[in-house]
C-alpha positions as CSV (number, residue, x, y, z in Angstrom):
1,M,45.1,9.2,93.8
2,I,45.4,11.4,96.7
3,R,43.0,14.6,96.9
4,N,43.9,17.3,99.1
5,N,41.2,20.0,98.6
6,N,41.7,20.9,94.7
7,Q,45.1,19.3,94.8
8,L,45.2,15.8,93.0
9,T,48.4,13.6,93.2
10,V,49.3,10.7,90.8
11,V,51.6,8.2,92.1
12,I,54.0,6.6,89.7
13,T,55.6,3.3,90.7
14,V,58.3,1.3,89.1
15,E,57.4,-2.2,89.6
16,R,60.1,-4.8,89.1
17,D,59.2,-8.0,87.3
18,A,60.1,-11.5,88.8
19,T,63.2,-11.9,86.4
20,G,64.5,-8.8,87.9
21,P,66.2,-5.8,86.5
22,P,66.1,-4.5,84.0
23,A,62.7,-5.9,83.5
24,A,60.0,-3.7,85.1
25,H,56.9,-1.9,84.2
26,L,55.3,1.4,85.6
27,S,52.1,1.7,87.5
28,Y,50.0,4.6,88.2
29,H,47.6,5.4,91.0
30,P,45.2,6.5,89.4
31,A,46.0,5.6,85.9
32,V,43.1,7.7,84.5
33,L,42.8,11.0,86.3
34,L,39.6,13.0,86.4
35,A,40.3,16.6,86.7
36,H,38.3,19.7,86.5
37,R,39.4,23.1,85.6
38,G,40.7,24.8,88.7
39,D,42.3,21.6,90.1
40,C,46.0,21.4,90.4
41,I,47.8,18.3,89.6
42,K,51.2,16.7,90.9
43,W,53.0,13.7,90.3
44,K,55.2,11.6,92.8
45,C,57.6,8.8,92.3
46,E,59.8,7.2,95.0
47,N,61.9,5.1,92.6
48,G,63.9,7.9,90.9
49,P,63.6,11.2,89.0
50,F,60.8,11.3,86.0
51,V,59.5,13.2,83.2
52,L,56.2,13.4,81.6
53,Q,55.3,14.2,77.9
54,F,51.7,15.0,76.4
55,L,51.2,13.1,73.4
56,R,48.3,14.9,71.3
57,G,48.3,18.6,73.1
58,T,48.2,19.3,76.8
59,P,45.2,20.5,79.2
60,L,48.1,22.1,81.2
61,G,49.8,24.6,79.4
62,H,53.1,22.5,79.6
63,V,53.9,19.7,77.0
64,Y,57.0,18.4,79.2
65,I,56.8,18.4,82.9
66,H,59.7,17.0,85.1
67,S,60.3,16.1,88.7
68,N,62.3,17.6,91.3
69,G,63.8,16.2,94.4
70,S,66.3,13.5,95.4
71,N,66.7,10.4,97.6
72,G,63.3,8.7,97.1
73,N,61.4,12.0,97.0
74,Y,60.8,13.0,93.4
75,E,57.8,15.1,92.7
76,T,56.6,17.8,90.4
77,D,55.3,21.2,91.1
78,C,51.8,21.3,91.6
79,I,50.4,22.3,88.0
80,P,46.7,24.1,87.7
81,V,44.3,23.1,85.1
82,P,43.7,26.5,83.8
83,P,40.2,27.8,82.8
84,G,40.6,27.2,79.1
85,A,41.8,23.6,79.4
86,P,40.0,21.4,76.7
87,N,37.7,18.8,77.6
88,G,38.4,15.3,76.6
89,R,41.0,12.7,77.1
90,H,44.9,13.5,77.5
91,P,47.3,10.5,77.4
92,Y,51.1,11.1,78.3
93,A,54.1,9.3,78.2
94,V,56.4,8.6,81.5
95,A,59.9,7.8,81.6
96,V,61.6,7.0,85.2
97,C,65.3,6.6,85.7
98,S,65.5,4.1,88.5
99,E,69.0,1.9,89.4
100,R,70.5,3.7,86.5
101,I,68.0,2.3,83.9
102,V,65.3,4.4,82.1
103,H,61.8,2.9,82.1
104,I,59.5,4.2,79.4
105,D,55.8,4.0,79.3
106,A,54.6,5.8,76.0
107,G,50.8,6.6,76.6
108,C,49.2,4.4,79.3
109,P,47.9,7.0,81.7
110,E,45.9,9.8,80.8
111,I,44.0,12.7,82.5
112,I,40.3,13.4,81.6
113,I,39.1,17.2,81.7
114,D,35.3,17.7,82.1
């Protein structure tokens, strides 16, 4: 995780399996993000454009969050954790399009609001 004052950044990486494309998995740094009300969260990925979907409610006011950018510089806007964000664990799914293949992880990463 990259922390810059109250801005938190989650880095998403498409890791190729030894067998090569299309076999791959997604990794996150951090996989579990501890955030507080007033923090601002953004996601980045060098491998391709991506979208996030919160699975059981959202702490950020958005169920779907998509990246912007091109040429290895894909990231979301910085999204603030609102004052009324619910406490608890908030898992989300991720899909990344890399080398014309969509890689999906349906619920591994999460945000914990305390």
